[in-house]
SEROKOL-578530 format. One line per field, with one value per residue (C-alpha): residue in one letter; residue number from 1; x, y, z. Coordinates in Angstrom, 3 decimals, m for minus. Layout:
BEGIN
lumtor	c(A  ...)
drenba	c(NUM  ...)
px	c(X  ...)
py	c(Y  ...)
pz	c(Z  ...)
***
This chain:
BEGIN
lumtor	c(M  P  L  T  R  K  A  Y  R  A  A  I  L  H  S  L  A  D  P  A  E  V  G  I  E  A  S  Y  E  Y  F  E  D  G  L  L  V  I  E  N  G  R  I  S  A  L  G  H  A  G  D  L  L  P  R  L  P  A  D  I  D  I  T  H  Y  Q  D  A  L  I  T  P  G  L  I  D  T  H  I  H  L  P  Q  T  G  M  V  G  A  Y  G  E  Q  L  L  D  W  L  N  T  Y  T  F  P  C  E  S  Q  F  A  D  K  A  H  A  E  E  V  A  D  V  F  I  K  E  L  L  R  N  G  T  T  T  A  L  V  F  G  S  V  H  P  Q  S  V  N  A  F  F  E  A  A  E  K  L  D  L  R  M  I  A  G  K  V  M  M  D  R  N  A  P  D  Y  L  T  D  T  A  E  S  S  Y  Q  Q  S  K  A  L  I  E  R  W  H  G  K  G  R  L  H  Y  A  V  T  P  R  F  A  P  T  S  T  P  E  Q  L  A  L  A  G  Q  L  L  G  E  Y  P  D  L  Y  M  Q  T  H  I  S  E  N  K  Q  E  I  E  W  V  K  A  L  F  P  E  R  D  G  Y  L  D  V  Y  D  H  Y  K  L  L  G  E  R  S  V  F  A  H  G  V  H  L  C  D  E  E  C  A  R  L  A  E  T  G  S  A  V  A  F  C  P  T  S  N  L  F  L  G  S  G  L  F  N  L  P  M  A  E  K  H  K  L  N  V  G  L  G  T  D  I  G  G  G  T  S  F  S  L  L  Q  T  L  N  E  A  Y  K  V  M  Q  L  Q  G  A  R  L  S  P  F  K  S  L  Y  L  A  T  L  G  G  A  R  A  L  R  L  E  D  R  I  G  T  L  Q  P  G  T  D  A  D  F  I  V  L  D  Y  N  A  T  P  L  L  S  Y  R  L  K  Q  A  N  N  I  A  E  T  L  F  V  L  M  T  L  G  D  D  R  T  V  L  Q  T  Y  A  A  G  N  R  V  H  Q  R)
drenba	c(1  2  3  4  5  6  7  8  9  10  11  12  13  14  15  16  17  18  19  20  21  22  23  24  25  26  27  28  29  30  31  32  33  34  35  36  37  38  39  40  41  42  43  44  45  46  47  48  49  50  51  52  53  54  55  56  57  58  59  60  61  62  63  64  65  66  67  68  69  70  71  72  73  74  75  76  77  78  79  80  81  82  83  84  85  86  87  88  89  90  91  92  93  94  95  96  97  98  99  100  101  102  103  104  105  106  107  108  109  110  111  112  113  114  115  116  117  118  119  120  121  122  123  124  125  126  127  128  129  130  131  132  133  134  135  136  137  138  139  140  141  142  143  144  145  146  147  148  149  150  151  152  153  154  155  156  157  158  159  160  161  162  163  164  165  166  167  168  169  170  171  172  173  174  175  176  177  178  179  180  181  182  183  184  185  186  187  188  189  190  191  192  193  194  195  196  197  198  199  200  201  202  203  204  205  206  207  208  209  210  211  212  213  214  215  216  217  218  219  220  221  222  223  224  225  226  227  228  229  230  231  232  233  234  235  236  237  238  239  240  241  242  243  244  245  246  247  248  249  250  251  252  253  254  255  256  257  258  259  260  261  262  263  264  265  266  267  268  269  270  271  272  273  274  275  276  277  278  279  280  281  282  283  284  285  286  287  288  289  290  291  292  293  294  295  296  297  298  299  300  301  302  303  304  305  306  307  308  309  310  311  312  313  314  315  316  317  318  319  320  321  322  323  324  325  326  327  328  329  330  331  332  333  334  335  336  337  338  339  340  341  342  343  344  345  346  347  348  349  350  351  352  353  354  355  356  357  358  359  360  361  362  363  364  365  366  367  368  369  370  371  372  373  374  375  376  377  378  379  380  381  382  383  384  385  386  387  388  389  390  391  392  393  394  395  396  397  398  399  400  401  402  403  404  405  406  407  408  409  410  411  412  413  414  415  416  417  418  419  420  421  422  423  424  425  426  427  428  429  430  431  432  433  434)
px	c(29.438  28.691  26.116  22.734  20.503  17.315  14.093  10.487  8.092  4.285  1.705  3.273  1.281  2.144  1.288  3.296  0.933  m2.386  m5.234  m6.894  m3.823  m2.999  m6.063  m6.508  m4.473  m1.266  m1.451  m0.211  2.098  0.890  2.941  0.868  3.984  6.543  10.005  10.970  15.047  16.457  19.938  21.128  17.692  16.843  14.771  17.323  14.981  11.261  9.729  8.081  9.618  10.605  12.536  14.425  15.024  17.676  19.736  19.920  23.028  22.159  22.570  20.250  17.590  14.231  10.965  7.761  4.443  1.357  m2.016  m0.699  m0.022  3.237  2.639  4.550  4.450  1.128  1.560  m0.417  m0.224  m2.426  m2.293  m1.790  0.353  m0.778  m4.587  m3.868  m5.743  m8.850  m9.560  m13.342  m14.622  m18.233  m20.657  m19.333  m18.276  m14.815  m14.707  m16.397  m14.745  m11.153  m12.096  m14.128  m11.309  m8.378  m6.840  m7.057  m5.526  m2.563  m1.834  m0.532  2.627  4.091  5.510  8.195  7.532  3.929  5.087  7.465  4.779  2.284  5.102  5.807  1.948  1.371  4.402  3.442  m0.142  1.197  3.290  0.612  m1.462  1.101  1.761  5.572  5.541  3.220  3.235  2.555  1.443  3.344  1.569  2.465  5.507  8.993  9.187  6.499  8.207  11.566  9.887  8.486  11.611  13.567  11.266  11.148  15.080  15.673  13.641  15.100  11.383  10.943  8.724  7.825  6.680  6.468  5.643  2.466  2.667  m0.597  m0.399  m4.050  m7.779  m6.627  m6.416  m3.299  m1.747  m1.535  m0.411  3.332  4.014  5.370  8.912  9.054  7.426  10.031  13.107  11.495  10.756  14.219  15.912  14.078  14.790  18.778  18.179  16.130  15.480  17.540  18.660  18.630  15.278  13.648  12.147  10.921  7.325  6.576  3.340  0.635  m2.340  m4.592  m5.102  m7.576  m5.021  m2.171  m1.335  m0.435  2.972  3.177  2.154  4.774  7.658  6.299  6.630  10.357  11.183  10.380  12.378  15.487  15.403  14.368  13.424  11.162  7.667  4.789  1.413  m1.763  m5.530  m7.844  m11.652  m12.552  m15.858  m18.124  m18.009  m14.169  m14.384  m16.552  m14.264  m11.213  m13.055  m13.711  m10.432  m8.591  m11.307  m8.436  m7.616  m10.006  m10.705  m9.202  m6.330  m5.532  m4.422  m1.559  m1.005  m0.115  2.017  4.097  3.156  1.947  4.686  6.078  6.196  2.860  0.337  m3.155  m5.571  m8.984  m9.943  m13.487  m14.971  m12.381  m13.800  m12.226  m10.027  m8.581  m7.738  m6.132  m3.757  m2.826  m1.888  m0.124  2.176  2.527  0.707  m0.929  m4.261  m4.615  m7.968  m9.364  m12.671  m13.124  m12.544  m14.784  m17.521  m17.013  m17.180  m19.656  m17.204  m18.611  m17.680  m14.227  m14.356  m11.851  m13.049  m12.664  m8.876  m8.088  m9.415  m6.793  m4.212  m3.929  m1.567  m4.048  m2.658  m4.864  m4.783  m6.637  m6.486  m6.276  m8.108  m10.753  m10.432  m11.146  m8.736  m5.207  m5.793  m5.302  m7.504  m10.413  m9.959  m9.914  m13.171  m14.658  m13.397  m15.016  m18.242  m17.550  m17.298  m20.264  m22.419  m21.168  m22.294  m18.621  m16.289  m13.089  m11.567  m9.445  m6.444  m6.917  m7.292  m3.942  m2.509  m3.802  m2.418  0.743  2.487  m0.015  1.031  4.530  4.097  2.151  5.097  7.600  9.383  8.221  11.990  12.230  8.915  5.278  6.487  8.492  10.559  14.237  16.422  13.931  13.594  12.450  9.427  6.899  3.978  2.500  m1.239  m2.548  m5.571  m6.269  m6.302  m9.999  m12.495  m14.629  m11.894  m10.522  m14.067  m14.750  m11.336  m11.724  m14.641  m12.493  m11.889  m8.929  m6.634  m8.997  m11.647  m8.892  m7.596  m10.955  m12.355  m8.792  m9.744  m13.291  m13.007  m9.319  m7.900  m4.628  m5.444  m4.965  m1.211  0.982  4.331  5.494  9.082  11.010  14.313  14.647  13.944  11.005  9.283  5.957  5.216  1.422)
py	c(m6.700  m9.660  m11.996  m11.607  m14.630  m15.223  m17.434  m16.772  m19.825  m19.900  m20.708  m19.119  m18.334  m16.549  m16.181  m17.930  m16.989  m15.059  m17.751  m16.284  m17.482  m20.820  m21.690  m21.517  m24.568  m23.792  m19.959  m20.192  m21.831  m22.659  m24.398  m25.064  m25.025  m23.145  m21.697  m18.325  m17.799  m14.260  m13.305  m9.570  m8.180  m11.286  m14.281  m17.179  m20.331  m20.813  m24.194  m26.905  m26.354  m29.898  m29.984  m26.848  m26.750  m29.665  m27.935  m24.495  m23.708  m24.567  m20.552  m19.042  m16.972  m18.418  m16.510  m18.730  m17.356  m19.377  m18.438  m16.318  m16.199  m14.781  m13.324  m10.885  m7.312  m5.794  m3.512  m0.217  0.919  4.217  6.410  10.280  11.424  14.891  13.598  11.896  14.964  14.811  10.930  10.662  13.995  14.272  14.458  14.950  13.283  13.502  16.799  18.723  16.708  17.949  21.490  21.607  19.446  18.092  21.128  23.204  20.379  20.109  23.813  23.115  21.335  24.201  24.221  21.572  21.067  20.196  17.772  16.128  15.801  14.245  11.853  10.512  9.944  8.345  6.023  4.674  4.276  2.163  m0.133  m0.339  m1.800  m4.028  m2.054  m2.362  m0.828  2.043  4.074  7.597  10.811  13.709  17.489  19.779  21.002  19.235  19.320  17.073  14.405  15.461  14.763  11.238  10.054  11.155  9.362  5.956  6.070  5.856  2.831  1.368  0.731  0.159  3.105  5.011  8.703  11.583  15.627  16.131  18.065  20.500  23.569  24.381  23.852  24.035  26.917  29.610  28.647  24.854  25.055  24.816  25.310  22.852  24.151  24.479  20.910  19.479  20.983  20.091  16.625  16.242  17.554  14.957  12.171  13.061  13.000  9.958  7.506  4.287  5.498  2.633  1.021  4.130  5.075  8.045  8.469  11.114  12.534  14.354  14.385  13.626  14.782  17.829  19.326  19.372  21.466  19.667  21.211  19.798  16.228  16.182  17.225  14.317  12.055  13.272  12.702  8.920  8.833  10.478  7.971  4.640  3.042  5.628  5.087  6.969  7.481  9.224  8.790  7.624  7.116  7.112  9.359  10.049  13.651  13.792  11.552  14.161  16.765  15.133  14.843  18.500  19.520  17.075  16.881  16.013  12.700  9.387  9.335  9.546  6.669  8.226  11.476  9.908  7.235  10.440  12.105  8.523  8.129  4.363  1.915  m1.063  0.920  3.363  2.586  4.273  4.421  3.474  2.623  2.273  3.340  1.729  0.112  m3.373  m1.520  0.633  m2.485  m4.123  m1.054  m0.901  m4.554  m4.186  m1.616  m3.446  m0.563  m1.577  m0.330  0.430  m1.039  1.242  m0.339  1.750  5.031  4.184  3.246  6.085  9.032  6.965  6.471  2.986  m0.363  m1.468  m4.532  m7.122  m9.822  m7.501  m6.614  m10.600  m11.364  m8.693  m10.189  m6.518  m6.097  m5.038  m3.942  m2.717  0.784  2.434  5.742  7.747  10.044  9.210  5.862  5.682  3.064  2.375  m1.119  m3.332  m5.880  m3.514  m2.580  m6.530  m6.654  m3.941  m5.351  m8.493  m6.440  m4.689  m8.128  m9.105  m6.379  m7.337  m10.959  m11.831  m13.995  m12.762  m15.729  m15.080  m16.276  m13.812  m11.337  m12.376  m12.098  m8.641  m7.263  m8.819  m10.186  m8.533  m5.045  m6.348  m7.399  m3.850  m2.212  m4.589  m5.746  m9.085  m10.163  m8.069  m7.987  m9.626  m13.219  m14.943  m16.736  m17.121  m14.399  m11.707  m8.843  m9.664  m7.286  m9.677  m9.371  m11.392  m11.446  m12.219  m14.803  m13.530  m9.906  m9.073  m11.457  m11.733  m12.757  m15.361  m16.821  m16.964  m18.315  m21.290  m22.051  m22.060  m25.598  m24.378  m21.823  m20.329  m19.797  m18.461  m16.028  m14.788  m14.045  m12.114  m10.210  m9.276  m9.160  m7.783  m4.425  m2.616  m4.262  m7.821  m6.905  m8.032  m6.936  m5.694  m6.342  m4.256  m5.470  m7.804  m5.192  m4.968  m1.688  m2.186  m4.020  m3.572)
pz	c(11.577  13.713  12.207  14.053  13.854  15.051  14.999  15.600  16.031  15.571  12.941  9.573  6.545  3.365  m0.531  m2.976  m6.328  m7.148  m6.574  m9.581  m11.611  m9.854  m7.925  m4.161  m3.101  m4.917  m4.021  m0.302  1.983  5.571  8.612  11.858  13.761  11.854  12.099  10.599  10.588  10.396  9.588  9.204  7.956  5.853  5.910  5.838  6.254  6.784  7.372  9.915  13.283  13.621  10.503  11.281  14.936  14.962  12.177  14.363  16.562  20.024  21.200  18.759  20.321  19.576  20.165  20.454  19.918  21.301  19.287  16.925  13.062  11.425  7.948  5.590  6.619  4.862  1.889  1.224  m2.134  m1.703  0.957  2.053  4.659  4.915  5.381  8.529  10.411  8.655  8.572  8.861  7.600  7.297  4.531  0.836  m2.323  m4.081  m5.597  m2.706  m0.057  m1.651  m1.178  2.056  4.093  2.092  0.539  3.918  5.707  3.185  3.240  6.992  5.376  4.432  8.189  8.369  11.977  11.476  8.741  11.135  13.933  11.405  9.719  13.243  14.019  10.350  10.585  14.108  12.800  9.919  11.973  14.624  11.873  10.445  7.507  6.462  3.138  1.666  m1.341  0.143  m1.369  0.156  0.005  m2.442  m0.244  m0.419  3.371  3.648  1.953  3.617  6.927  5.913  4.686  7.438  9.815  7.612  7.402  11.026  11.355  8.036  6.541  2.722  1.690  m1.544  m1.344  m3.568  m3.599  m5.137  m8.590  m8.694  m10.755  m11.400  m10.021  m6.376  m4.061  m4.851  m1.550  m2.658  m6.074  m7.612  m11.371  m13.726  m13.536  m9.722  m9.585  m11.817  m9.905  m6.327  m7.477  m8.974  m5.771  m3.642  m6.221  m5.832  m1.940  m1.474  m4.031  m3.626  m0.305  2.142  1.689  0.381  m3.246  m4.870  m6.770  m9.290  m8.208  m10.275  m8.028  m10.745  m14.190  m13.425  m10.957  m13.477  m16.872  m20.003  m19.507  m15.877  m17.021  m19.663  m16.970  m14.812  m17.835  m18.511  m14.894  m15.617  m18.420  m16.751  m13.912  m15.019  m11.659  m10.488  m9.300  m10.564  m8.379  m9.503  m9.238  m11.750  m12.314  m8.771  m9.298  m12.253  m12.094  m11.887  m15.146  m16.834  m15.728  m17.055  m20.110  m20.463  m19.628  m22.211  m25.099  m27.532  m25.449  m25.601  m21.805  m18.786  m19.091  m22.399  m20.823  m18.771  m21.371  m23.899  m21.133  m20.648  m17.422  m17.747  m16.835  m14.518  m11.874  m12.310  m9.728  m10.195  m7.477  m7.497  m11.097  m10.028  m13.188  m15.748  m18.711  m20.367  m23.011  m20.249  m17.998  m20.883  m21.695  m17.914  m18.056  m21.390  m19.999  m16.771  m14.867  m11.540  m9.617  m5.874  m4.753  m1.966  m0.760  2.319  0.635  m2.234  0.072  2.322  m0.498  m2.463  m5.191  m6.660  m6.341  m8.040  m10.472  m9.405  m11.617  m14.811  m13.504  m12.909  m16.492  m17.827  m15.320  m14.280  m11.192  m8.093  m4.881  m1.789  m0.540  2.833  1.066  4.252  4.733  2.107  3.700  7.313  8.737  8.756  9.078  5.827  7.861  8.244  4.455  3.441  5.579  3.313  0.244  0.948  0.980  m2.290  m3.921  m2.579  m3.836  m7.240  m6.581  m6.530  m3.894  m2.161  m0.793  2.346  0.123  m2.182  0.311  1.846  m1.653  m2.365  1.007  0.649  m2.410  m4.646  m3.451  m3.601  m7.387  m7.963  m6.735  m8.611  m5.043  m5.044  m4.865  m1.737  0.225  0.009  0.909  3.510  0.968  1.943  0.667  1.058  3.578  7.046  7.248  9.126  11.365  14.389  14.770  18.141  17.978  21.511  20.875  21.576  23.666  20.689  18.230  20.986  21.303  17.361  16.618  18.740  16.638  13.320  11.854  9.402  8.499  5.737  8.046  10.639  8.299  7.099  10.848  11.340  8.102  9.307  13.040  13.306  13.466  14.885  18.261  16.364  15.511  18.226  16.681  13.527  12.184  9.664  8.178  11.080  13.795  15.939  14.910  16.783  20.038  21.134)
***
């Protein structure tokens, strides 16, 4: 294959570490006039344009962006493909919302043509919003996952998804069995896991919708394939927590249910965690598990406020999730806008550099993919986005008043949305152009 080499010149910013661990100044790298060099889908060089330009071959194709910022592609650690058609559904908290809106919407995915249509819309929305990697819940139907992976594979995206396992406390038309969920998951793993840039996640919806037999088989799958992911929900809503206690009286709490069935581990991501206690955070951190912080959804469904400082105290990996369709926007910029407010309501600060970390390198660490995505370090996949300072008249005017990159970044995360994303690149290929 011929060597394909391209360069992109603009202001460039990426995270190097968690600001909570190294301090803000050491947590990021910023080039006011930077250059990003891509070779065959990977980043080969990053630095000041003045340093790198003289070393490049004369015929290299250089794209120069004015009034723009290049950052790593954004990483969504919790989102539901089948809920795309019910975003912004009115007036319920979690359990009623599932029964009223979610389950009927997910039932349509028995039809592969419907699954393919939604997968196309869903991936376009992700890329339009600058999201290059997502950890995705399918429906209970294997065809939902096949449709998603087929669409993602065509664009060489790094995506993780799984078929929901759900064998009780849901409508008959939407349940599987412990055995069928195991066999269907296994077939999907054999077909997709590790194919190109795709990964499989074992996906029990949440403890109340799985029997002990099904949870045991989910744990068995993780044992059979050592580098699989596991995704589920935890401690999102107080009623849900009481329900889990009633269903599993022999366990010491919600997290202990998952712990007992061997579902904690380095590639396990638990969505929400709004009502976790100190001991549970410590146990998640000890096992290398991660939590997906979903502020738009937690506010929209009235679930509560995630305690990020407590997670930081335990050095618990935290990523960011839009949680479509409990969340109301595919935009991780908008999700960070809400995350800031969630912290404010608890008397805590969320710096723009911590926000950048959560949406990029923090998500990559939660997924154990920091050697591949989440930064712009040479050697990593060329997944990056171009943010347009003039995307809207207000953004353009406001950014002219910004005095430094911290202020610029915060304004992008407060006023920015899908319109701010000028271009999205995955493995060096442009996959979205506004």
